[in-house]
C-alpha positions as CSV (number, residue, x, y, z in Angstrom):
1,M,34.2,-4.6,-7.9
2,G,31.8,-4.9,-10.6
3,E,29.2,-5.9,-8.2
4,Q,30.3,-3.3,-5.8
5,V,29.5,-0.8,-8.7
6,L,26.2,-2.4,-9.6
7,N,25.2,-2.3,-6.1
8,A,25.8,1.4,-5.4
9,V,24.3,2.2,-8.7
10,A,20.9,0.0,-8.0
11,N,20.7,1.2,-4.4
12,Q,20.4,4.9,-5.8
13,S,18.6,4.3,-8.5
14,I,15.9,2.2,-6.0
15,R,15.7,5.3,-3.5
16,H,14.1,7.5,-6.5
17,L,11.2,5.4,-5.8
18,F,10.8,6.5,-2.5
19,T,10.0,10.1,-1.3
20,S,12.6,9.3,1.6
21,S,13.7,6.2,3.3
22,E,15.6,5.6,6.7
23,A,17.3,2.4,5.1
24,I,17.8,0.6,1.4
25,D,19.9,-2.3,1.0
26,V,20.5,-3.8,-2.6
27,Q,22.6,-7.2,-3.2
28,I,23.7,-8.3,-6.6
29,R,25.0,-11.5,-6.8
30,C,27.2,-12.9,-9.9
31,F,29.0,-15.8,-10.1
32,P,31.7,-15.9,-11.9
33,S,31.9,-12.1,-12.2
34,S,32.9,-12.3,-15.6
35,K,29.1,-13.0,-16.5
36,L,28.8,-9.2,-15.8
37,L,30.6,-8.2,-18.8
38,Q,27.6,-10.1,-20.9
39,G,25.2,-8.2,-18.3
40,S,24.2,-11.7,-16.6
41,I,23.2,-11.1,-13.0
42,D,22.2,-14.3,-10.6
43,S,20.1,-12.4,-8.2
44,F,19.2,-9.0,-7.5
45,K,17.4,-8.5,-3.8
46,M,16.5,-5.3,-2.1
47,Q,15.1,-4.9,1.6
48,G,14.0,-1.2,2.5
49,R,13.0,0.5,6.2
50,N,10.7,3.1,6.8
51,L,9.8,3.7,3.4
52,V,7.5,7.0,2.2
53,I,5.7,6.6,-1.2
54,R,4.1,9.8,-2.9
55,R,4.9,12.0,0.4
56,D,1.9,10.4,2.5
57,F,2.4,6.7,2.4
58,R,4.5,4.8,5.1
59,V,5.9,1.1,4.5
60,E,7.5,-0.2,7.7
61,E,9.3,-3.2,5.1
62,M,9.7,-3.9,1.7
63,S,11.7,-6.1,0.0
64,F,12.3,-7.9,-3.6
65,T,14.3,-11.2,-4.9
66,T,14.7,-11.9,-8.7
67,D,16.1,-14.8,-10.0
68,A,18.5,-14.2,-12.9
69,V,18.2,-10.7,-14.5
70,S,19.7,-9.6,-18.0
71,I,21.0,-5.6,-18.1
72,D,22.9,-3.6,-20.3
73,P,26.2,-3.7,-18.7
74,A,27.4,-0.5,-20.2
75,S,24.4,1.1,-19.0
76,A,26.2,0.9,-15.2
77,L,29.1,2.5,-16.6
78,S,26.6,6.3,-16.8
79,G,25.3,5.5,-13.3
80,K,22.0,3.5,-14.3
81,L,20.7,0.4,-14.7
82,R,18.7,-0.8,-17.4
83,L,17.5,-4.0,-17.9
84,K,17.3,-5.8,-21.3
85,Q,13.8,-7.1,-20.6
86,P,11.3,-7.1,-17.7
87,T,11.8,-9.2,-14.8
88,Q,9.6,-10.4,-12.0
89,A,10.8,-11.0,-8.2
90,V,9.2,-12.4,-4.9
91,A,8.1,-9.3,-3.1
92,Q,7.0,-8.7,0.4
93,V,5.3,-5.6,2.0
94,I,4.6,-4.7,5.7
95,L,2.6,-2.0,6.8
96,T,2.0,-1.0,10.5
97,E,-1.8,0.2,11.9
98,D,0.1,3.5,12.4
99,G,1.4,4.1,9.3
100,I,-2.3,2.8,7.7
101,N,-4.2,5.4,9.8
102,K,-1.8,8.3,8.9
103,A,-2.4,7.8,5.4
104,F,-6.3,8.5,6.0
105,D,-4.9,11.9,6.0
106,A,-3.4,11.8,2.4
107,D,-4.9,13.8,-0.3
108,L,-5.2,10.3,-2.7
109,V,-7.5,8.9,0.3
110,R,-9.5,12.1,1.5
111,Q,-11.0,12.3,-2.1
112,H,-13.2,8.9,-1.3
113,L,-14.3,10.2,2.1
114,V,-15.3,14.0,1.2
115,N,-18.7,14.4,-0.6
116,V,-19.7,11.2,-0.4
117,E,-23.0,10.9,-2.6
118,M,-24.3,7.4,-1.9
119,E,-28.1,7.2,-1.9
120,A,-28.0,5.7,1.8
121,L,-26.1,8.5,3.2
122,T,-28.2,11.5,1.2
123,N,-31.3,10.1,2.7
124,L,-30.1,11.0,5.9
125,S,-28.5,14.1,5.1
126,G,-31.6,16.1,2.9
127,G,-29.6,15.2,-0.3
128,E,-26.6,16.9,0.8
129,P,-22.8,15.1,0.1
130,V,-21.7,13.5,3.3
131,S,-17.8,13.7,4.4
132,F,-16.3,11.3,6.8
133,R,-13.4,12.3,9.1
134,D,-11.1,10.8,12.1
135,V,-11.1,7.4,10.6
136,H,-8.9,5.1,12.4
137,I,-8.4,1.4,11.5
138,T,-7.3,-1.3,14.4
139,L,-6.0,-4.4,13.1
140,M,-6.9,-7.4,15.0
141,P,-6.4,-11.6,14.4
142,E,-7.3,-13.7,11.5
143,N,-7.6,-10.4,8.8
144,Q,-10.2,-9.0,10.8
145,V,-10.2,-5.0,11.1
146,H,-12.1,-2.4,13.4
147,V,-13.0,0.8,11.7
148,G,-14.0,4.1,13.7
149,A,-15.0,7.4,12.4
150,R,-16.9,10.3,12.6
151,V,-19.6,12.3,10.3
152,D,-22.0,15.2,10.4
153,L,-25.9,15.1,9.6
154,P,-28.0,17.8,9.9
155,N,-30.0,16.4,12.8
156,R,-27.1,14.6,14.7
157,K,-23.4,16.3,14.4
158,D,-20.4,14.3,15.4
159,L,-22.1,10.8,14.8
160,P,-19.8,7.8,16.0
161,I,-19.3,5.0,13.1
162,S,-17.8,1.6,14.6
163,L,-17.6,-1.6,12.3
164,R,-15.9,-4.9,12.1
165,S,-14.6,-6.4,8.8
166,T,-12.4,-8.9,7.1
167,I,-10.1,-7.4,4.8
168,A,-8.9,-9.6,1.5
169,V,-7.2,-9.2,-1.7
170,E,-9.2,-9.3,-4.8
171,K,-7.6,-9.0,-8.3
172,R,-4.1,-9.0,-6.7
173,R,-4.4,-5.3,-6.2
174,Q,-7.6,-4.4,-4.4
175,I,-8.0,-4.5,-0.5
176,R,-11.6,-5.2,-0.1
177,F,-13.6,-4.7,3.5
178,Q,-15.7,-7.8,3.2
179,N,-18.5,-9.2,5.7
180,A,-19.1,-5.7,7.4
181,E,-21.2,-5.7,10.5
182,F,-21.8,-3.0,12.7
183,D,-20.2,-2.8,16.4
184,P,-22.3,-0.9,18.6
185,A,-19.3,-0.8,21.5
186,G,-18.7,2.9,21.8
187,V,-21.6,4.2,20.3
188,P,-24.1,6.0,22.3
189,E,-27.4,4.1,22.9
190,E,-29.9,6.6,21.4
191,G,-27.3,6.8,18.2
192,R,-27.0,3.4,17.4
193,S,-29.7,3.0,14.9
194,L,-28.3,5.9,12.6
195,S,-25.2,5.0,13.4
196,K,-25.8,1.2,12.0
197,I,-26.9,2.6,8.7
198,V,-24.2,5.0,8.2
199,S,-21.6,2.9,9.5
200,L,-22.8,0.0,6.9
201,A,-22.8,2.9,4.1
202,F,-19.1,3.7,5.2
203,A,-18.2,-0.1,4.8
204,E,-18.9,0.1,1.1
205,V,-17.3,3.4,0.6
206,L,-14.0,1.5,2.1
207,D,-14.7,-1.6,-0.1
208,G,-12.2,-1.4,-3.2
209,M,-11.1,1.9,-2.5
210,V,-7.5,0.7,-1.9
211,D,-6.1,-0.2,-5.5
212,L,-2.4,-0.7,-5.6
213,D,-2.4,0.6,-9.3
214,R,-2.9,4.4,-7.6
215,F,0.2,4.1,-6.0
216,D,2.4,4.4,-9.3
217,L,5.7,3.2,-8.4
218,D,8.1,4.5,-11.4
219,G,8.9,0.9,-13.3
220,V,8.2,-1.4,-10.8
221,M,4.2,-3.1,-10.5
222,V,3.7,-4.7,-7.3
223,R,0.9,-7.4,-7.2
224,I,-0.5,-9.0,-3.8
225,N,-1.2,-12.9,-3.6
226,R,-2.0,-12.7,0.1
227,L,-2.4,-10.6,3.2
228,E,-2.2,-11.2,6.8
229,T,-2.6,-9.3,10.0
230,H,0.2,-9.9,12.8
231,G,-0.2,-7.8,15.9
232,K,-0.1,-4.0,15.0
233,K,1.0,-4.9,11.3
234,L,-0.5,-5.9,8.0
235,V,1.9,-8.2,5.9
236,F,1.4,-8.6,1.9
237,T,3.2,-11.1,-0.1
238,G,3.4,-11.3,-3.8
239,Y,5.5,-10.7,-6.3
240,A,6.7,-7.6,-8.2
241,Q,7.0,-6.9,-12.0
242,I,10.3,-5.0,-12.5
243,D,9.9,-3.5,-16.0
244,H,12.3,-0.5,-15.8
245,F,14.8,1.0,-13.1
246,P,13.7,4.2,-11.9
247,G,15.2,6.8,-13.8
248,S,16.8,4.5,-16.7
249,G,13.6,4.2,-19.3
């Protein structure tokens, strides 16, 4: 019964991390169960599906599993789960290509794509800031991506952008777009020389733009050790540091 109570309390706490969720399953294991009276838990596991973070960022799956955890047993009686000390967990996050592309419409992302004042771009726009739109990423094997977008310049409206790049992790929290190359496919021949300049500049805009610290999960910090493309999915593996459960302080 003690495990059931803790599972219910932890499930409710975890749901507060997300704007919405299709399913969240929390499992707390403790043997013998009498250890719960001292606040000792053998393991804590969370699996979530179709989660939304900060209203706009969709995660197909997220899971993390801890080793032994120490909690304040009295806190569960008040409907909260309070850690006696921070804990780390093995974590996995799976994004879909569709979810990634929807994120480009989020305000948190759009602010990095509008009114860009990079010199390579303003040299083409008469000194005016440049804004990108209709960004679309296609996931490819071996951590490759194709990126398409559009931009308006004074002498060329609706200029298509097309590039290929390798995505990688830096400092365990930043997603980098490395080894970018212009991809002429789909770009009209008369606009390719201009599109190449703008496409490579756009790769610089994307590079380092994604930082996990900007996603601010209450009490949970996610760090990435590895990322891999698998078909239309992007899989991150790493760890989560849990300082406190949402709402427990």
